[in-house]
C-alpha positions as CSV (number, residue, x, y, z in Angstrom):
1,M,85.2,88.1,102.1
2,K,82.8,85.2,102.3
3,R,80.0,85.5,104.9
4,R,81.2,82.5,106.9
5,E,84.7,83.9,107.0
6,F,83.5,87.3,108.1
7,L,81.4,85.9,110.9
8,A,84.3,83.8,112.1
9,A,86.5,86.9,112.1
10,A,83.9,88.9,114.0
11,V,83.6,86.3,116.7
12,A,87.4,86.1,117.0
13,S,87.5,89.9,117.3
14,I,85.0,89.9,120.1
15,A,87.0,87.3,122.0
16,L,90.1,89.3,121.5
17,V,88.6,92.4,122.9
18,A,87.1,90.6,125.9
19,T,90.4,88.9,126.8
20,A,93.0,91.4,125.7
21,S,91.1,94.6,126.5
22,P,89.1,94.1,129.7
23,S,88.6,97.9,130.0
24,I,86.5,97.8,126.9
25,A,84.6,94.7,127.8
26,Q,83.7,95.9,131.3
27,S,82.8,99.5,130.5
28,S,79.3,101.0,130.8
29,G,77.3,101.4,127.6
30,T,77.6,104.6,125.5
31,T,75.8,105.5,122.3
32,F,78.2,106.4,119.5
33,L,76.7,108.0,116.4
34,V,79.0,108.1,113.4
35,C,79.0,110.6,110.6
36,T,80.8,108.7,107.9
37,G,83.4,109.9,105.5
38,A,82.8,110.8,101.8
39,W,81.9,108.2,99.2
40,S,81.3,105.7,102.1
41,A,78.3,104.6,104.2
42,G,77.2,102.7,107.2
43,W,78.5,99.4,105.7
44,S,82.1,100.5,106.1
45,W,81.8,100.3,109.9
46,K,80.8,96.7,109.9
47,K,83.9,95.5,111.7
48,M,83.3,97.9,114.5
49,H,79.8,96.8,115.4
50,P,80.7,93.5,117.2
51,L,83.7,95.1,118.9
52,M,81.7,98.0,120.3
53,A,78.8,95.7,121.3
54,A,81.3,93.5,123.2
55,G,82.0,96.6,125.3
56,G,78.3,97.2,125.9
57,H,78.1,100.1,123.6
58,R,75.6,101.0,120.9
59,L,77.2,102.0,117.6
60,V,74.9,103.8,115.1
61,T,76.2,104.2,111.6
62,P,73.6,105.8,109.3
63,T,74.0,106.1,105.5
64,Y,73.8,109.5,103.9
65,T,71.3,110.2,101.1
66,G,72.7,109.1,97.7
67,L,75.3,106.7,99.0
68,G,75.5,103.0,100.1
69,E,72.1,101.4,100.2
70,R,70.6,104.8,99.5
71,E,72.3,105.2,96.2
72,H,68.9,105.3,94.4
73,L,68.5,108.8,96.0
74,A,71.7,110.2,94.4
75,S,71.0,113.6,92.9
76,P,72.9,116.8,91.9
77,S,71.0,118.6,94.6
78,N,72.5,116.5,97.4
79,D,74.7,118.7,99.5
80,L,76.2,119.1,103.0
81,E,72.9,120.3,104.4
82,T,71.2,117.1,103.1
83,H,73.6,115.0,105.1
84,I,73.3,117.1,108.2
85,Q,69.5,116.6,108.0
86,D,70.0,112.8,107.5
87,I,71.8,112.5,110.9
88,L,69.5,114.9,112.7
89,A,66.6,112.7,111.5
90,V,68.3,109.6,113.0
91,I,68.7,111.4,116.3
92,K,65.0,112.5,116.3
93,Y,63.4,109.2,115.2
94,E,65.7,106.9,117.2
95,D,65.4,109.3,120.2
96,L,69.1,109.2,120.7
97,R,70.5,111.0,123.8
98,D,73.8,111.4,125.6
99,I,75.5,110.8,122.3
100,V,79.2,110.6,121.5
101,L,79.1,112.0,118.0
102,V,82.0,110.8,115.8
103,G,82.9,112.5,112.5
104,H,85.3,110.7,110.2
105,S,87.0,112.7,107.4
106,Y,84.2,114.5,105.5
107,G,82.0,113.5,108.4
108,G,83.7,116.2,110.4
109,M,81.8,118.7,108.3
110,V,78.5,116.9,108.9
111,A,79.2,116.3,112.6
112,T,79.9,120.0,113.3
113,G,76.6,120.9,111.7
114,V,74.8,118.2,113.7
115,A,76.4,119.2,117.0
116,D,75.4,122.8,116.4
117,R,71.7,121.9,115.9
118,A,71.4,119.1,118.5
119,R,73.5,120.4,121.4
120,D,71.2,119.1,124.0
121,R,71.5,115.5,122.7
122,I,75.3,115.3,122.4
123,T,77.8,114.9,125.3
124,R,81.0,114.6,123.3
125,L,82.2,115.4,119.8
126,V,85.0,113.2,118.3
127,Y,86.8,114.1,115.1
128,L,88.5,111.0,113.5
129,D,91.1,112.2,111.0
130,A,88.5,114.8,110.1
131,F,87.9,118.3,108.8
132,V,87.0,120.8,111.6
133,P,85.2,123.6,109.9
134,T,84.3,127.0,111.2
135,D,81.1,128.9,110.4
136,G,80.9,129.7,106.7
137,Q,83.6,127.2,105.6
138,S,83.1,124.5,103.0
139,L,85.2,121.4,102.9
140,M,87.0,123.0,99.9
141,D,87.7,126.1,102.0
142,A,88.9,124.0,105.0
143,G,91.1,121.7,102.9
144,P,94.3,122.3,100.9
145,P,94.2,125.2,98.4
146,M,94.4,122.8,95.4
147,A,91.4,120.7,96.6
148,R,88.7,122.9,95.0
149,Q,90.2,122.8,91.5
150,R,91.0,119.1,91.7
151,M,87.5,118.1,92.7
152,K,86.0,120.3,90.0
153,E,88.2,118.6,87.4
154,L,87.4,115.1,88.6
155,A,83.7,115.9,88.5
156,K,83.9,117.4,85.1
157,A,85.8,114.3,83.8
158,G,82.9,112.1,85.1
159,D,79.2,112.8,85.0
160,G,79.7,116.5,85.7
161,W,78.2,116.6,89.2
162,R,79.9,113.9,91.3
163,V,83.4,113.5,92.6
164,P,84.9,110.0,92.5
165,S,86.5,108.5,95.6
166,N,90.1,109.0,96.8
167,P,92.5,106.0,96.5
168,I,92.2,103.3,99.2
169,P,95.0,103.4,101.8
170,P,97.9,101.1,100.7
171,D,98.0,99.1,103.9
172,T,94.5,97.8,103.3
173,S,94.3,94.1,102.8
174,D,93.4,92.7,99.4
175,A,90.1,91.3,100.7
176,D,89.1,94.7,102.1
177,V,90.2,96.5,99.0
178,K,87.8,94.3,97.0
179,W,85.0,94.8,99.6
180,I,85.5,98.6,99.6
181,S,85.9,99.0,95.8
182,E,82.6,97.2,95.2
183,R,80.7,99.6,97.5
184,R,82.2,103.1,97.3
185,L,80.2,105.6,95.2
186,P,81.0,109.0,93.7
187,Q,79.5,111.8,95.7
188,S,77.8,115.1,94.7
189,I,80.3,117.9,94.5
190,K,77.8,120.2,96.3
191,C,78.7,118.3,99.5
192,F,82.2,119.7,99.3
193,E,81.2,123.1,97.9
194,Q,78.5,124.1,100.3
195,P,79.6,126.2,103.3
196,L,78.6,125.1,106.8
197,K,76.0,127.3,108.3
198,M,76.1,127.4,112.2
199,H,73.0,128.4,114.0
200,G,74.1,128.5,117.7
201,G,77.5,130.1,117.7
202,E,80.8,128.4,118.7
203,L,80.6,124.9,120.1
204,S,81.5,124.4,123.8
205,L,80.9,120.7,124.3
206,P,83.9,118.4,125.0
207,R,85.9,117.7,121.8
208,S,88.5,115.2,120.9
209,Y,90.7,114.7,117.9
210,I,92.1,111.3,116.8
211,Y,94.9,111.7,114.3
212,L,95.8,108.7,112.2
213,T,99.5,108.9,111.7
214,R,100.0,106.7,108.6
215,V,99.4,109.7,106.4
216,A,98.8,109.9,102.7
217,P,101.3,111.9,100.6
218,S,98.8,114.7,100.6
219,D,97.5,115.0,104.2
220,P,94.7,117.5,104.7
221,F,94.2,116.6,108.4
222,R,97.5,117.6,109.9
223,P,96.6,121.3,110.5
224,F,93.5,120.3,112.4
225,A,95.4,117.7,114.5
226,E,98.1,120.2,115.3
227,R,95.5,122.8,116.3
228,A,93.8,120.3,118.6
229,K,97.0,119.1,120.1
230,S,98.0,122.6,121.1
231,D,94.6,123.6,122.5
232,R,93.9,122.7,126.1
233,N,90.2,122.7,125.4
234,W,90.7,119.6,123.2
235,R,91.7,116.1,124.0
236,Y,94.2,114.8,121.5
237,Y,95.0,111.2,120.5
238,E,97.1,109.5,117.9
239,L,96.7,106.1,116.4
240,D,99.2,104.2,114.2
241,A,96.8,103.6,111.4
242,S,95.9,104.9,107.9
243,H,92.9,107.0,107.1
244,S,90.3,104.2,107.4
245,A,91.1,102.9,110.8
246,H,87.6,101.5,111.3
247,I,88.5,99.0,108.5
248,T,92.3,98.5,108.9
249,A,92.6,98.9,112.8
250,P,89.2,98.3,114.3
251,V,90.4,96.9,117.6
252,A,92.8,99.8,118.2
253,L,90.1,102.4,117.3
254,T,87.6,100.7,119.6
255,Q,90.1,101.2,122.4
256,V,90.6,104.9,121.7
257,L,86.9,105.5,121.5
258,Q,86.4,103.7,124.8
259,T,89.1,105.8,126.4
260,I,87.4,109.0,125.2
261,A,84.0,107.9,126.4
262,S,85.4,107.1,129.9
263,Q,86.8,110.6,130.4
264,P,85.0,113.1,132.6
265,T,83.1,115.8,130.8
């Protein structure tokens, strides 16, 4: 997408939110901090920034070590703990408080670790089509049984230590497919192998799950969605979108995040 075309689309999106979704445009500001999915980075949330800003919100989308504009730091030693520390550093040095922490996909692993270590800074935890691990679980443990072997085979077929990205959802526009394909990077297998280590026990802060219902043939997120839907301690939402809703359905996702932020704690 050309820069001029993207800016025009962003302006149009802001106008759409302001006119068609007054509840977003008139709401009080909230800080949303995103733990992105695997192989991705802050760049992938570009469409969401003008939409969230139109509602008076601050959207912070850091990039993990070894990905995106930090690809020069890619290393076989990068793991889940590396990415948890990345986000904790953003909270510390940006002095973020009263955060709505959003974990997308693999980012659910990261967000759980961050929420455990920064409980006094976070008011809500949102899992967006994400893994919801327990203490001692890795992504490979939390996902389907075949995930571990598949990831190991994919890494072995490449450079031996990184896993290439999953396919892009089929409802993604041609322009976005090109944009994504040029920026996604393989990710260290240690990110998926390392178990999450909780330091403060079970989380008690308000939690929400957003299930994206245009599922892939192999859907690892349904068990987490069903668990959240049946648990009264969770708020549960569904969105008619594929796995990368921040790219394919940014306006609808903005509305859901606005709704979550407006709920009493």
